[in-house]
C-alpha positions as CSV (number, residue, x, y, z in Angstrom):
1,M,59.0,-242.3,72.6
2,E,62.2,-243.4,70.8
3,P,64.9,-245.1,72.9
4,P,67.6,-242.8,74.3
5,E,70.0,-241.6,71.7
6,A,73.1,-243.6,70.9
7,P,76.1,-242.9,73.2
8,T,78.1,-241.6,70.2
9,S,75.9,-238.5,70.0
10,N,77.1,-237.4,73.4
11,P,80.5,-238.8,74.5
12,D,79.7,-237.8,78.1
13,R,76.5,-239.8,78.3
14,I,76.4,-242.3,81.1
15,E,74.2,-245.4,80.8
16,I,73.4,-248.1,83.2
17,T,71.0,-251.1,82.9
18,V,69.6,-252.5,86.1
19,P,66.9,-255.1,87.0
20,L,63.5,-253.4,87.5
21,R,63.3,-254.1,91.2
22,V,62.8,-251.3,93.8
23,E,66.0,-252.3,95.6
24,F,68.0,-250.9,92.6
25,A,66.4,-247.5,92.9
26,S,69.0,-246.5,95.6
27,T,71.8,-247.3,93.2
28,L,70.3,-245.1,90.5
29,R,69.7,-242.3,93.0
30,T,73.3,-242.4,94.1
31,L,74.5,-242.3,90.4
32,V,72.4,-239.3,89.6
33,A,73.4,-237.5,92.8
34,A,77.0,-238.2,92.1
35,I,76.9,-236.8,88.6
36,G,75.0,-233.7,89.8
37,S,77.3,-233.2,92.7
38,D,80.4,-233.5,90.6
39,A,78.9,-230.9,88.3
40,G,78.1,-228.4,91.1
41,F,74.4,-228.8,91.7
42,S,73.1,-227.7,95.0
43,V,71.8,-230.0,97.7
44,D,68.2,-229.0,97.0
45,E,68.7,-229.6,93.2
46,L,70.2,-233.0,94.0
47,D,67.2,-233.9,96.2
48,D,64.9,-232.9,93.3
49,L,66.7,-235.2,90.9
50,R,66.7,-238.1,93.3
51,L,63.0,-237.7,93.9
52,A,62.2,-237.5,90.2
53,L,64.2,-240.6,89.6
54,S,62.5,-242.5,92.4
55,E,59.1,-241.6,91.1
56,V,59.7,-242.8,87.6
57,F,61.7,-245.9,88.5
58,S,59.1,-247.1,91.1
59,V,56.2,-246.7,88.7
60,L,58.1,-248.7,86.1
61,A,59.2,-251.4,88.6
62,D,55.6,-251.8,89.8
63,T,54.4,-252.6,86.3
64,A,57.3,-254.7,85.0
65,P,57.7,-258.5,85.0
66,T,60.1,-259.9,87.6
67,D,62.8,-260.3,84.9
68,G,62.3,-256.8,83.6
69,R,65.2,-254.4,83.2
70,A,65.5,-250.6,83.0
71,R,68.0,-248.5,81.1
72,V,68.9,-245.2,82.7
73,S,71.0,-242.7,80.8
74,C,72.3,-239.3,82.1
75,S,73.9,-236.5,80.2
76,L,75.1,-233.1,81.5
77,T,75.2,-230.1,79.2
78,H,75.8,-226.5,80.2
79,G,74.4,-226.8,83.7
80,E,71.5,-229.1,82.8
81,L,71.3,-232.7,83.8
82,S,69.0,-234.8,81.6
83,V,67.9,-238.3,82.8
84,T,66.0,-240.9,80.7
85,V,64.5,-243.9,82.4
86,A,63.4,-246.5,79.8
87,A,62.0,-249.9,79.9
88,D,64.6,-252.3,78.5
89,T,62.0,-255.1,78.3
90,P,59.6,-255.4,75.4
91,G,56.0,-254.8,76.2
92,V,56.6,-252.8,79.4
93,S,55.1,-249.3,79.4
94,I,55.2,-246.4,81.8
95,V,51.9,-244.9,82.9
96,L,52.3,-242.1,85.5
97,D,49.4,-241.3,87.7
98,D,48.4,-237.7,88.5
99,L,50.4,-237.6,91.7
100,A,53.6,-238.9,90.1
101,T,53.2,-236.4,87.2
102,S,52.6,-233.6,89.6
103,I,55.7,-234.5,91.6
104,L,57.8,-234.6,88.5
105,E,56.6,-231.3,87.2
106,S,57.3,-229.6,90.5
107,V,60.8,-230.9,91.0
108,T,62.1,-230.8,87.4
109,D,62.4,-228.2,84.7
110,A,61.1,-230.4,81.9
111,V,59.4,-233.8,81.6
112,T,58.7,-235.9,78.5
113,V,56.6,-239.0,79.0
114,G,56.5,-241.7,76.3
115,A,55.1,-245.2,76.2
116,A,58.3,-246.9,77.4
117,A,60.5,-244.0,78.6
118,V,60.4,-240.9,80.7
119,T,63.0,-238.1,80.3
120,F,63.3,-235.3,82.8
121,S,65.9,-232.6,83.2
122,K,67.0,-230.2,85.9
123,R,69.0,-227.0,85.4
124,S,71.4,-225.9,88.1
125,A,70.5,-222.2,88.8
126,E,74.1,-221.4,89.6
127,L,75.6,-223.4,86.7
128,A,73.2,-222.0,84.2
129,E,74.3,-218.5,85.0
130,A,78.0,-219.3,84.6
131,P,79.6,-218.3,81.3
132,R,80.2,-221.2,79.0
133,T,83.8,-222.2,78.5
134,S,83.5,-224.5,75.5
């Protein structure tokens, strides 16, 4: 999978790079929940996003070297929040087991798994039904 697209393609894209250690998962979950909450996602939808992020990040953190880093990017478009978790360390790949894949598929609307990145998205039921203003 190609790295996440350049920030210039979506001026509202938010990116953060963190060490690939499990203690940084809570920072990322808070970021994704804050973006979704500000956009109007429901509590259940926010829980789904946090769970999906935790699954991907923990798998990546378990396989990365101690100095590994992850790049997480989020973009919100028309009631859909898309999150990409990518290894920002050469040679690190993401291999999801059946349980992680099943969890992701059950709590997100779309999942794309590449060698070094996973992208998932969640649509807000309420926001998707709202008329577009742009």
